C-alpha positions as CSV (number, residue, x, y, z in Angstrom):
1,M,8.9,-9.1,-6.5
2,N,7.8,-12.2,-9.0
3,K,10.6,-12.3,-11.3
4,E,8.1,-13.6,-14.4
5,R,5.8,-10.5,-13.5
6,I,8.5,-7.5,-13.2
7,P,9.5,-7.2,-16.4
8,S,5.4,-7.6,-17.9
9,I,4.7,-4.4,-15.6
10,T,8.2,-1.8,-15.3
11,E,8.0,-2.6,-19.5
12,L,4.6,-0.2,-19.7
13,G,6.1,2.9,-17.7
14,D,7.0,3.7,-14.2
15,P,5.6,2.6,-11.7
16,S,6.3,4.7,-8.7
17,K,3.6,7.0,-11.3
18,P,2.0,5.7,-14.1
19,K,0.4,7.8,-16.2
20,G,-1.7,7.6,-19.8
21,A,-2.7,4.5,-20.9
22,A,0.1,2.8,-20.6
23,G,0.1,3.4,-16.8
24,A,-3.1,2.8,-16.8
25,E,-2.6,-0.6,-18.2
26,M,-0.2,-1.2,-15.9
27,L,-2.3,-1.1,-13.5
28,T,-4.8,-2.6,-14.3
29,R,-2.3,-5.6,-14.5
30,M,-0.9,-5.4,-11.1
31,N,-4.3,-5.8,-9.2
32,E,-4.1,-9.4,-10.9
33,S,-0.4,-10.4,-10.2
34,H,-0.8,-7.8,-6.3
35,K,-3.5,-10.0,-5.3
36,D,-2.8,-12.8,-3.6
37,V,-0.4,-10.4,-1.5
38,T,-2.8,-8.2,-0.8
39,A,-4.9,-10.7,1.0
40,W,-1.8,-12.7,2.7
41,G,-1.3,-9.5,4.2
42,L,-4.8,-7.5,5.1
43,S,-5.4,-11.5,6.4
44,H,-2.9,-10.4,9.7
45,I,-6.0,-7.5,10.4
46,I,-9.6,-8.4,11.9
47,L,-12.0,-5.7,11.3
48,K,-15.5,-5.4,13.1
49,G,-16.8,-3.2,10.4
50,S,-17.3,0.1,11.1
51,E,-14.0,1.7,11.0
52,N,-12.5,4.3,8.7
53,V,-9.9,2.8,6.5
54,L,-7.7,5.0,4.3
55,D,-5.0,3.4,1.4
56,I,-2.0,4.9,0.7
57,G,-1.1,5.1,-3.0
58,C,-4.4,2.5,-3.7
59,G,-3.7,1.8,-7.2
60,G,-5.9,0.3,-8.9
61,G,-8.0,0.5,-6.6
62,A,-8.6,-3.5,-6.1
63,A,-7.2,-3.4,-2.3
64,L,-9.9,-1.0,-1.7
65,G,-13.0,-2.9,-3.4
66,R,-11.5,-6.3,-1.0
67,V,-11.7,-4.5,2.0
68,A,-14.5,-2.9,1.4
69,G,-16.1,-6.3,2.2
70,S,-15.0,-6.0,5.7
71,I,-16.9,-3.0,6.3
72,T,-20.4,-2.2,6.7
73,T,-21.4,1.1,8.9
74,G,-17.4,2.1,8.5
75,H,-15.6,3.8,5.8
76,L,-13.0,4.1,3.2
77,T,-10.9,6.1,1.7
78,G,-7.6,6.0,-1.4
79,V,-5.5,8.4,-1.9
80,D,-2.2,8.7,-4.9
81,Y,-0.9,11.0,-6.6
82,S,-1.5,9.6,-10.2
83,P,-4.1,11.0,-11.7
84,V,-4.5,8.3,-13.6
85,S,-3.7,5.7,-10.8
86,V,-7.0,8.2,-8.9
87,K,-9.5,7.3,-12.4
88,L,-9.2,3.2,-12.3
89,S,-9.9,3.5,-8.7
90,R,-13.5,5.5,-9.2
91,M,-14.1,3.4,-12.2
92,N,-13.8,0.2,-10.7
93,N,-15.0,1.1,-6.9
94,E,-18.0,3.4,-9.1
95,Q,-21.3,2.2,-6.4
96,L,-19.2,2.1,-3.3
97,I,-18.3,5.5,-4.5
98,E,-21.8,6.2,-5.7
99,Q,-22.8,4.4,-2.1
100,G,-21.0,7.1,-0.4
101,K,-19.2,4.2,1.0
102,M,-16.0,5.0,-0.4
103,E,-13.7,8.0,-1.1
104,I,-10.7,8.7,-3.9
105,V,-8.3,11.3,-3.5
106,E,-5.2,12.6,-5.4
107,G,-2.5,13.3,-3.0
108,S,0.9,12.2,-1.8
109,V,1.6,11.4,1.2
110,E,4.3,13.5,2.4
111,C,1.9,15.8,3.0
112,L,-1.4,13.5,3.2
113,P,-4.4,15.9,2.6
114,F,-6.4,14.7,6.8
115,E,-7.6,15.9,9.4
116,D,-5.2,14.4,12.6
117,D,-6.7,11.1,13.5
118,S,-8.7,10.9,11.5
119,F,-8.7,6.7,11.1
120,D,-8.7,3.6,12.1
121,F,-7.0,1.3,9.9
122,I,-4.0,2.4,7.6
123,Y,-2.7,0.4,4.6
124,T,-0.1,0.5,1.8
125,V,0.1,-2.7,-0.8
126,E,3.6,-2.2,-2.7
127,S,4.1,1.2,-2.7
128,F,6.2,2.0,-0.1
129,Y,9.5,1.0,-2.3
130,F,8.4,4.7,-3.8
131,W,7.9,7.0,-0.4
132,K,11.5,9.5,-1.4
133,N,11.3,10.6,2.7
134,T,10.7,8.3,4.2
135,A,10.9,9.6,8.0
136,K,8.3,12.4,6.6
137,C,6.2,10.3,5.4
138,L,5.6,7.3,8.3
139,E,5.5,10.7,10.8
140,E,2.5,12.0,8.2
141,V,1.0,8.0,8.6
142,R,1.2,8.8,11.8
143,R,-0.2,11.8,12.3
144,V,-4.0,11.4,10.3
145,L,-4.1,7.5,12.6
146,R,-5.8,7.4,15.3
147,K,-4.6,6.2,19.0
148,G,-4.5,3.0,19.2
149,G,-5.1,2.3,15.0
150,N,-3.7,-0.2,13.0
151,F,-0.9,0.3,9.8
152,L,0.1,-2.6,7.9
153,I,2.7,-2.2,4.6
154,I,2.9,-5.4,2.7
155,A,5.1,-5.6,0.0
156,D,6.2,-9.1,-1.7
157,V,10.0,-8.2,-1.4
158,Y,11.9,-7.9,1.7
159,G,16.2,-6.4,1.5
160,D,17.2,-9.6,3.8
161,A,14.6,-11.9,1.6
162,E,16.7,-14.7,-0.8
163,L,15.7,-13.3,-4.0
164,S,16.6,-13.6,-7.8
165,E,19.0,-12.3,-10.0
166,S,16.1,-10.3,-11.6
167,S,15.1,-9.4,-8.8
168,K,17.6,-7.7,-7.8
169,R,17.6,-5.6,-10.9
170,D,15.0,-4.3,-10.7
171,I,15.0,-3.2,-7.7
172,A,17.9,-1.3,-9.0
173,K,16.8,-0.2,-11.6
174,Y,14.0,1.4,-10.2
175,N,15.7,2.5,-7.3
176,L,13.3,1.0,-5.3
177,F,14.0,1.3,-1.4
178,N,13.8,-2.6,-0.4
179,P,14.5,-1.9,4.2
180,T,15.2,-5.5,5.6
181,R,13.4,-6.4,8.2
182,A,15.3,-5.0,11.8
183,E,15.2,-1.9,9.5
184,F,11.9,-1.7,8.8
185,S,11.6,-2.3,13.2
186,G,13.7,0.9,13.0
187,L,12.3,3.1,11.0
188,L,8.3,2.6,12.0
189,S,9.7,2.8,16.2
190,A,11.9,6.3,15.3
191,A,8.8,7.2,14.1
192,G,6.5,6.9,17.3
193,F,4.6,3.3,15.6
194,E,4.6,1.0,18.6
195,K,4.1,-3.6,19.2
196,V,6.3,-3.4,15.2
197,H,5.1,-6.9,14.3
198,I,7.3,-8.2,11.2
199,H,5.5,-11.0,9.2
200,T,6.8,-13.2,6.7
201,K,5.3,-16.1,4.4
202,D,7.7,-18.8,3.7
203,G,8.5,-19.9,0.4
204,T,8.4,-16.5,-1.1
205,S,9.9,-12.6,-0.4
206,W,6.5,-11.2,1.2
207,I,6.9,-9.3,4.0
208,C,3.7,-7.4,6.0
209,V,5.1,-5.2,8.4
210,Q,1.7,-4.5,10.7
211,S,2.1,-1.7,14.1
212,V,0.1,0.5,16.1
213,K,0.4,4.3,17.0
Protein backbone atom coordinates (compact mmCIF):
# COMPACT_ATOMS: atom_id res chain seq x y z
CA MET A 1 0.00 0.00 0.00
CA ASN A 2 1.87 3.02 -1.23
CA LYS A 3 2.13 5.57 1.56
CA GLU A 4 1.80 8.50 -0.84
CA ARG A 5 -1.30 6.98 -2.46
CA ILE A 6 -3.44 5.99 0.50
CA PRO A 7 -4.24 9.35 2.12
CA SER A 8 -5.13 10.94 -1.21
CA ILE A 9 -7.63 8.16 -1.89
CA THR A 10 -9.11 7.36 1.49
CA GLU A 11 -9.79 10.98 2.37
CA LEU A 12 -12.46 10.82 -0.32
CA GLY A 13 -14.52 8.26 1.60
CA ASP A 14 -14.78 4.62 2.58
CA PRO A 15 -12.67 2.53 0.17
CA SER A 16 -14.55 -0.65 1.10
CA LYS A 17 -17.79 0.54 -0.54
CA PRO A 18 -17.45 3.77 -2.54
CA LYS A 19 -20.52 6.00 -2.60
CA GLY A 20 -21.62 9.10 -4.47
CA ALA A 21 -19.49 11.52 -6.45
CA ALA A 22 -16.58 11.24 -4.00
CA GLY A 23 -16.65 7.45 -4.38
CA ALA A 24 -16.59 7.72 -8.16
CA GLU A 25 -13.59 10.04 -7.95
CA MET A 26 -11.82 7.62 -5.62
CA LEU A 27 -12.46 4.71 -8.00
CA THR A 28 -11.09 6.66 -10.95
CA ARG A 29 -7.89 7.34 -9.02
CA MET A 30 -7.68 3.71 -7.91
CA ASN A 31 -7.89 2.61 -11.54
CA GLU A 32 -4.66 4.50 -12.10
CA SER A 33 -2.88 3.76 -8.82
CA HIS A 34 -3.58 0.01 -8.95
CA LYS A 35 -2.52 -0.55 -12.56
CA ASP A 36 1.08 -1.62 -11.85
CA VAL A 37 0.29 -4.14 -9.11
CA THR A 38 -2.60 -5.43 -11.23
CA ALA A 39 -0.37 -5.98 -14.26
CA TRP A 40 2.23 -7.74 -12.14
CA GLY A 41 -0.33 -9.97 -10.44
CA LEU A 42 -2.07 -10.94 -13.65
CA SER A 43 1.29 -11.82 -15.23
CA HIS A 44 1.22 -15.02 -13.16
CA ILE A 45 -1.60 -16.49 -15.22
CA ILE A 46 -1.56 -17.49 -18.89
CA LEU A 47 -4.94 -17.33 -20.59
CA LYS A 48 -5.86 -19.23 -23.74
CA GLY A 49 -8.59 -16.75 -24.67
CA SER A 50 -11.59 -19.05 -24.29
CA GLU A 51 -11.99 -18.70 -20.54
CA ASN A 52 -14.99 -17.44 -18.61
CA VAL A 53 -13.45 -14.89 -16.23
CA LEU A 54 -14.77 -13.31 -13.03
CA ASP A 55 -13.42 -10.16 -11.37
CA ILE A 56 -14.62 -9.93 -7.76
CA GLY A 57 -14.71 -6.37 -6.43
CA CYS A 58 -14.24 -4.96 -9.92
CA GLY A 59 -14.15 -1.33 -8.68
CA GLY A 60 -13.69 1.11 -11.54
CA GLY A 61 -13.33 -1.66 -14.12
CA ALA A 62 -9.74 -1.08 -15.23
CA ALA A 63 -8.61 -4.64 -14.51
CA LEU A 64 -11.52 -6.04 -16.53
CA GLY A 65 -10.46 -3.91 -19.47
CA ARG A 66 -6.91 -5.19 -19.16
CA VAL A 67 -7.92 -8.88 -19.00
CA ALA A 68 -10.30 -8.40 -21.92
CA GLY A 69 -7.27 -7.99 -24.18
CA SER A 70 -6.43 -11.66 -23.56
CA ILE A 71 -9.94 -13.02 -24.07
CA THR A 72 -11.11 -13.87 -27.59
CA THR A 73 -13.94 -16.43 -27.54
CA GLY A 74 -14.45 -16.34 -23.78
CA HIS A 75 -16.45 -13.99 -21.58
CA LEU A 76 -15.74 -11.61 -18.69
CA THR A 77 -17.93 -10.83 -15.69
CA GLY A 78 -17.40 -8.22 -13.01
CA VAL A 79 -19.17 -8.15 -9.66
CA ASP A 80 -19.13 -5.46 -6.97
CA TYR A 81 -21.44 -4.65 -4.08
CA SER A 82 -21.06 -0.90 -4.58
CA PRO A 83 -23.63 0.51 -7.04
CA VAL A 84 -21.19 3.33 -7.82
CA SER A 85 -18.52 0.78 -8.76
CA VAL A 86 -20.93 -1.12 -10.98
CA LYS A 87 -21.98 2.06 -12.76
CA LEU A 88 -18.41 3.26 -13.35
CA SER A 89 -17.20 -0.18 -14.45
CA ARG A 90 -20.01 -0.32 -16.98
CA MET A 91 -19.15 3.14 -18.28
CA ASN A 92 -15.47 2.29 -18.62
CA ASN A 93 -16.20 -0.96 -20.46
CA GLU A 94 -19.27 0.14 -22.41
CA GLN A 95 -18.08 -1.10 -25.80
CA LEU A 96 -17.16 -4.57 -24.49
CA ILE A 97 -20.55 -4.86 -22.82
CA GLU A 98 -22.33 -3.82 -26.01
CA GLN A 99 -20.35 -6.47 -27.90
CA GLY A 100 -21.59 -9.12 -25.47
CA LYS A 101 -18.06 -9.87 -24.31
CA MET A 102 -18.58 -8.59 -20.77
CA GLU A 103 -21.24 -8.07 -18.13
CA ILE A 104 -21.00 -6.30 -14.76
CA VAL A 105 -23.44 -7.05 -11.97
CA GLU A 106 -24.10 -5.92 -8.43
CA GLY A 107 -23.54 -8.56 -5.78
CA SER A 108 -21.54 -9.64 -2.73
CA VAL A 109 -18.70 -12.13 -2.56
CA GLU A 110 -20.45 -13.72 0.43
CA CYS A 111 -23.30 -14.77 -1.85
CA LEU A 112 -22.17 -14.69 -5.46
CA PRO A 113 -25.08 -14.54 -7.96
CA PHE A 114 -23.71 -17.30 -10.19
CA GLU A 115 -24.20 -21.02 -10.71
CA ASP A 116 -21.72 -23.60 -9.46
CA ASP A 117 -18.66 -24.17 -11.67
CA SER A 118 -19.30 -21.07 -13.81
CA PHE A 119 -15.78 -19.69 -14.26
CA ASP A 120 -12.39 -20.90 -15.46
CA PHE A 121 -10.46 -18.01 -13.88
CA ILE A 122 -11.35 -15.78 -10.94
CA TYR A 123 -9.31 -12.93 -9.55
CA THR A 124 -9.67 -10.09 -7.08
CA VAL A 125 -7.51 -6.95 -6.96
CA GLU A 126 -7.19 -4.85 -3.79
CA SER A 127 -10.50 -6.06 -2.37
CA PHE A 128 -9.61 -9.03 -0.16
CA TYR A 129 -8.88 -6.60 2.70
CA PHE A 130 -12.60 -5.89 3.01
CA TRP A 131 -14.00 -9.44 2.97
CA LYS A 132 -15.70 -9.79 6.35
CA ASN A 133 -16.50 -13.49 6.57
CA THR A 134 -13.36 -14.75 4.88
CA ALA A 135 -14.07 -18.48 5.15
CA LYS A 136 -17.58 -18.07 3.69
CA CYS A 137 -16.28 -15.82 0.90
CA LEU A 138 -13.58 -18.30 -0.10
CA GLU A 139 -16.13 -21.11 -0.12
CA GLU A 140 -18.27 -19.04 -2.49
CA VAL A 141 -15.30 -18.40 -4.78
CA ARG A 142 -14.51 -22.10 -4.87
CA ARG A 143 -18.15 -22.96 -5.53
CA VAL A 144 -18.36 -20.86 -8.71
CA LEU A 145 -14.88 -21.86 -9.95
CA ARG A 146 -14.61 -24.85 -12.24
CA LYS A 147 -12.42 -27.83 -11.36
CA GLY A 148 -8.86 -27.04 -12.36
CA GLY A 149 -9.59 -23.31 -12.51
CA ASN A 150 -7.24 -20.68 -11.11
CA PHE A 151 -7.97 -18.08 -8.42
CA LEU A 152 -5.69 -15.07 -7.86
CA ILE A 153 -5.68 -12.66 -4.92
CA ILE A 154 -3.69 -9.54 -5.82
CA ALA A 155 -2.80 -6.93 -3.20
CA ASP A 156 -0.15 -4.33 -2.51
CA VAL A 157 0.33 -5.26 1.16
CA TYR A 158 0.54 -8.45 3.18
CA GLY A 159 0.92 -9.08 6.87
CA ASP A 160 4.62 -9.97 7.08
CA ALA A 161 5.81 -7.45 4.49
CA GLU A 162 8.02 -4.54 5.51
CA LEU A 163 5.43 -1.76 5.72
CA SER A 164 5.73 1.96 6.31
CA GLU A 165 4.25 3.44 9.46
CA SER A 166 1.76 5.28 7.27
CA SER A 167 0.56 2.02 5.73
CA LYS A 168 0.27 0.42 9.17
CA ARG A 169 -1.87 3.32 10.37
CA ASP A 170 -4.15 3.04 7.37
CA ILE A 171 -4.54 -0.72 7.82
CA ALA A 172 -5.61 -0.10 11.41
CA LYS A 173 -7.79 2.91 10.56
CA TYR A 174 -9.82 1.07 7.94
CA ASN A 175 -9.74 -2.26 9.78
CA LEU A 176 -8.21 -4.01 6.78
CA PHE A 177 -7.78 -7.78 6.85
CA ASN A 178 -4.10 -8.24 6.06
CA PRO A 179 -2.92 -11.88 6.34
CA THR A 180 0.69 -13.02 6.34
CA ARG A 181 1.92 -15.33 3.61
CA ALA A 182 1.46 -18.36 5.86
CA GLU A 183 -2.04 -17.22 6.82
CA PHE A 184 -3.00 -16.84 3.16
CA SER A 185 -1.86 -20.41 2.48
CA GLY A 186 -3.79 -21.71 5.47
CA LEU A 187 -7.00 -19.89 4.56
CA LEU A 188 -7.02 -21.16 0.99
CA SER A 189 -6.11 -24.71 1.94
CA ALA A 190 -8.85 -24.76 4.57
CA ALA A 191 -11.35 -23.62 1.92
CA GLY A 192 -10.40 -26.60 -0.27
CA PHE A 193 -8.08 -24.91 -2.76
CA GLU A 194 -5.01 -26.80 -3.98
CA LYS A 195 -1.54 -25.90 -5.26
CA VAL A 196 -1.35 -22.63 -3.33
CA HIS A 197 1.58 -20.51 -4.55
CA ILE A 198 2.62 -17.22 -2.97
CA HIS A 199 4.30 -14.67 -5.24
CA THR A 200 5.93 -11.51 -3.88
CA LYS A 201 7.89 -8.82 -5.68
CA ASP A 202 11.31 -7.72 -4.45
CA GLY A 203 11.46 -4.12 -3.33
CA THR A 204 7.70 -3.89 -2.82
CA SER A 205 5.04 -5.15 -0.40
CA TRP A 206 3.05 -6.68 -3.29
CA ILE A 207 1.59 -10.17 -3.10
CA CYS A 208 -0.19 -12.47 -5.53
CA VAL A 209 -1.71 -15.61 -4.05
CA GLN A 210 -2.41 -18.22 -6.73
CA SER A 211 -4.46 -21.34 -6.08
CA VAL A 212 -6.35 -24.01 -7.99
CA LYS A 213 -9.66 -25.76 -7.35
